[in-house]
N, C-alpha and C positions, 0 to 999 in steps of 0.2 A: 504494500500500500504506500502510495507516495505521501511525502510530507504535506503537500497541498491538500490532499484528500483528508488526512488526519486533522489538519487545522480546521478545515471546513466542517467536519463532523463535531469537533470540539466547540466551535463557535455556535453551531446549531443547538448543541446540548446546553450551552451556557444561556442562549437566548430562551430556550424552552424553560429552564429552571427559573430564569428571571421573570418570565411571564407568569409561571405558577406562583412564585413568591409575591409578585405584584397583585395577582388575583386574590391570594389569601389575605394580603393586607387590606385590600379593598373590601372583601367580604367581612373581615373582622372589624374594620373601621365602621362599616355600615351597621353592623350588629351593635357596636358600642353606642353609636349615635341613637339608634332606635331604643336601646335600653335606657339611655339617659332621658330622652324626651318623648317617649311614647311609641306606639299608641297605648293608651291606658284602657282598662275595662270601663264600661259606661257607668257602673255604680248607680244606676237609677233606682229610685224608690217611688214607684208610681202611686201607691196608696198613702195618703197623708196620715200620719200618726194622730189618732184621736184621743190617746190617753194623756192625762196630766203628767208632767215630767216628774212629779213626786209620788206618783201612784205605784202600787205593787205591779200593776200590769206593764207599765213602762220599764220598770226595773227588770222584769222577767224578759221582756222583748230585747232590751239592750244586752242582757246576759247571753241570750240565745244567739243573736246574730254576730256577736263578737267572740263567742266561745270563751267568755270570761266567767269565772265563778264568783257569785256575790259573796263578799266577805266584809265584815265590819273592821274599820280601821280609824286611826286618828292621825292627822297629818299636821306638821309644823312647817310653815314656810320659812325658808332661809334665803334672804335677799343678798346676793353678791358674795364674792369670795371672802370678804371680811367676816361674814357670818357662817357660810357653809363649810369652809375649810377647818376652822377651829372645832366645829361640831363633828366633822368626820374624824379628825385626829383624836378627839376625846372619846368617841365611840370605839375606834380601833384600840385605843389604849386600855379600855376596860373589858375587852373581849376575853372570855374565859374558855371558850370551846372551839368556835369556828369563825373564820372570816372568809367571805366570798366576794371578790371584787371584779367587776368587768367594766372597762372603759375603752372608748374609741381612741382617746388621746391620753397618753401617760408620758409627759415630756420631762426631760432633764431640766433641773433648775431648783430654786429654793423650795418650792412647795412639793415638787416631785421627790426631792431628797428627803423631806420631812415625812411624807407619807410612806416612802419606801423604808426609812429607818424605823417607823412605828410598826410596820408589817414585820420587819426582821426581828424586832424586839419581842413581839408576840409569838412569832414562830419559834424563837429560842426558848420561850416559856412553855412550849408544848401545845400552843393553839394551832389547829389545822388551818393553814392559810393557803388559799387558792386564788390565783390571779389570771384573768384573761385580758389581753391587750390586742387591739386590732393592729395588724402588721402595717397597713397602709396609713391609718390614722396616726400612728406613732412611728412613721417611717424614719424620723431623725433620731430615734432612740435605739441604740444598739442592744443586742441581746445580752452583752456583757454587763449592762447596767443592772440587770436583775440577778446577777450571780450571787451577790450577798444574801438575797432572799433564799435562793436555792441552797446555799451553804448553811443557812440557818434552819433548814428543814421545810421551808415553804415550797409551793409548786407554782410555776408560771408557764402559761401556754400562749403562743401567738395564734390569733384567729386568722385563718387563711394566709399563712406565710407566703411571701412572694418567691416562688420557686418555679422551675421550668415545668414541673408536673402539676402545678396548681393554677396555671394561667386562666383556665376556664372558670375559676371562681373569683377572679380578680375584681369583678364588678360588684360582688356581694360582700359587704362589710358588716361587721357588728358596730352599729352606731349607738349601742346601748350604753347608758351610764347608770350603773347600779352598784350598791354595796349592801351586803347583809351581814349583820353581826349576831352570832349565836342563835340565828333563826328567830330573833325577837325584834330587832331593830333594823330598819332598812333605810337607804337613801336612794332617791331617784330624781332626775331632772335633766337639765340641758348642758351642764358644764363638764369639762374634762379635768384632768390633773395637769396643770401647767400654770406658769407664772402670769400668763396674760389675763387670768381671771382674778388675780390678787393685786399685783403691782403694775400690770401693763407691760408694755415693751418700750424700748427707747423711743421717745417722742410720741407715744400712744398711751391713752388712759386705759385703765383696767376695763375689761369687758363687763357689760351689764348682763347678769344671768340670775337664774333662780333655781334652787334645789329644794328638796323636801325631805324631812325626816318622817318615816312611816313607822307606826307602831300598831300592833294588833294582828288580826288574822290575815290581812292583805300581804304581810311579809311572806306568807306561804307562796303567793303568786310570784313574788320576786325570786324566791329560791327555785321555783319551777322553771322560770326563765333562765336563770343561771345554769341549771341542770342541763338544759337543752344545748347550750353552747359549750359547756364543759365536756359533754359527751362527744360533740362534734370535734373538739380540739384534741382531746386526750384519749378518747375511746373508753373512758371510765364512766360508769353510772354512779352519780353521787349517792353515797349511802353512809350510814352511821348515825347513831342517836344524837351526836353532837350537832348535826345539821338541822334537825327538825324539832326545835323546841318552841313551837308557836304558842303565843299567849292569846287566850280568848279575851275579847274586849267588848263586852256587851253594850257599853256606852258609846262605842264608836259609830261612825257613819257608814252607810252602805257604799261599797266601792267595788270596782272591777280592775284587776290587773290585766291589761290587754297586750299580750306578747305577739308581735307580728314578724313574719318572715316571708320572703317572696317565693319560696319553693312551691307553694300550692297555686301560684298564679294570681290570687287575690291576697290582700293582707287585711288582717283584723283591724289594724290602725286606720286604714282608709275607710273601712265599714263604720268604725266608731265615729269618725269625724262626719261622715255623710249622714248617718242616722241622727246625730245630734243637731246638725245644721238644718236638716229637713224637719225636725221636730220643734225647733225654736219658735217662740211666739212673741217675744218682746225684744231681746237684745242678744247679740253675739259679739264677743270681744276676742280677737285673735292676736297673739303676739308671736311673731316668727321672724328669724333673721333673713330667711329666703322665701319670698312669696312668688311661687310659680304654680298656681292652681291648675289642675287639668280641667277639661271642659265640664265634666260632671260637677266638680266642686264650684267652678265659676257660676254655672247655671243655677246650682242650688242656693248659692249666696245671693245671686240676683233675684231669684224667685222669692227668697225670704223677704227681701226689701220690697219688691214690687207687688207681690200678691198677698203677703201676710202683714205688711207694715213693720217688719222687724228692723231694728236699728243694727246695722252691721258696721263695726269699727275694726280696722286692721292696722296694727302697728308693726312696722318692719324696719330693717336696717337702712340707715341713711348714707351719707358720703363716707363714713368711716368703715364701711363694709369690707370684709376681708376678701370677698370675691366680687369685684365690681361688675363682671360680665353678668352675674345673676341679677343685679339691680337694673342693668340696662335691658335685659331680656324680660323683666317683669313689667315693662311698660305696656305691652299689649294686653295681658289680662287685667292690669290695673285700669286701663282706659275703659274696657268693657264694664268693670264694676263701678267706676265713677259715674258712667252714663246711667247705670241702673239705680244710683243713689247711695251707694256705699261710701263710707268715709275711710280714707287711707292716710296714714301718717308715717313719717320717716324720723327715726330717732337721731338726734344731732350730736350729743356730747361724746359718744363712744360707740363701739360695735355692740349692738344688742343681740344677744345670743339665746335668750329665753324662748322656750316653746310652751305656750300656755293658751288655753281657750276656756272661757266661761260662757255659759248659756243660761239666759233668763235668771241670772243671779242665783242659780241653784246648782247647776252642774259645773264641774271643773275637770279639765283634761290637762294633765301635766306629764312630762316625760321627755323623750329624746327625739320625737318626730318633728321634722321641719315640714312646712306646708309646700312641699315640692315633690316631683316625681321620684327623685332618688330615694327619699325617705319612705314614700308610700309604696314603691314598687321594687326597690333594689336592696335596701338595707334590712338587717335585723334591727328591730326597734322594740322599745317597751314603753308603755304609757299606763298611767293609773287614772281612771275616771271615778270621781267620787261626788256623790250628791251631798253637798255640805254648804248651806247658805252662808254660814259663818266664814268658811274659807273663801267662798266667792266674794264676800264683802272685802276681805283682805286683798285678794288679787285684783278686784276692780279698783280698789283704792290705789294699789301700786300702778295699775294701768293709767289712772288719771294723773298720777305724779309723773309717769313717763311721758304722757302726752304734753305736759307742761314744758318738757324739754324737746319737743318734737315739732316738725313742720308739717302742716296739712298739705297734702298733694292735691293739686287741681289738674284738670286735663291739659291746660295750656303749658304746664311745666314738663310734660312728657314729650320728649323729642320724637320725631318720626323715624321710621326705619332707615331713611336715607342717611342718617347720622351714624348708623352702625358700621363697624368694620366689616370687611367682606366675609370673614368667617362667622361673625355674629349674624349676618344677614341669612346665612344658610340655616343656622339653628332657629332664627326667628321665623323663617319660612315653615319649618317643621311645626313650630308652635302655632303658627297661623292655621295650618291644616287641622290641628287639634282643637282650635278655638271655634 
């Protein structure tokens, strides 16, 4: 065979492999785009709920459609890192039997070092310590950072570590933020473990966020959520009496821990939000850092305003947002809702990262879910829905305080698509089809 013939065949093989590689990249890129921005299930609820939101019938309805068990619990709101980090460290320090911690972000720094040191101290004292950290959310934290915990007898697992054989799971993250102490006390909310929530970063103020301390039977739901991801990460079924020391709390309020994962196609978190929005009769208040509602959520919010006279107020991140593209892409759904009569506000002093919803000054939804497609369709999330007028009063008061530091958005302030960068126009087009 001549050298020319060999070179010709070599070039042909190279071109073929390049074409296959380019095709694979195109297919995978399209898949990622669709996963991020839709299409989403319609989540329609054609029959209007006729039950009062404080009735046993509505409690049963919400429990059935979200697959959440009704349990009594008591919750304490912890506003910003100055409140919730000391409470978390104090709870870890008094643990006697078991600590189960799961966070999307566990960053190196002053607060991360303090939490890790507290976990190590309890592990050395014989407490069963288990930690799950999302590999992508904590991408800047090396595995060696947790070696002192392992040396002390604790266990740590990465959720979907970034390896060649796990690429197919790269888009599914655990976005959950939860901590359970001795099966009796739990923490849930929007914050991670990082200095940005306590001292801020150079030139940036501390992030605005909210966490909650949970006591009572609902802690069982948090343990169940942790069990799911611990099994997935380690292959172990959580067991042992030290894990399951739940306290009855008959004076607590009715609540549901709603754990959602995308593996079934639909997520319980999305069902929970849709059911409460469709059932509201007076007022809906939503705090979310990223506001990218799908068509079903947007139509449900617009219908609440236009057909039932519900006041809809949405508080989202302003100019200090950590992902500016999300703020720009939120223009389209925001325009739709402003035209329907909803109120939208942008928080000005800092990045607002809380994930909260109150409905009719009775129901509260707190947890890790952002109001966007990624949280509703791609991530593992956990929320707690509780019917507690007293807590709603606290959260609505916080909402009013945050509004005083916010700017109300009007339609004229939202720039048109022509101002978007080319890559943003592509995504905006996808969102337009979903609208």
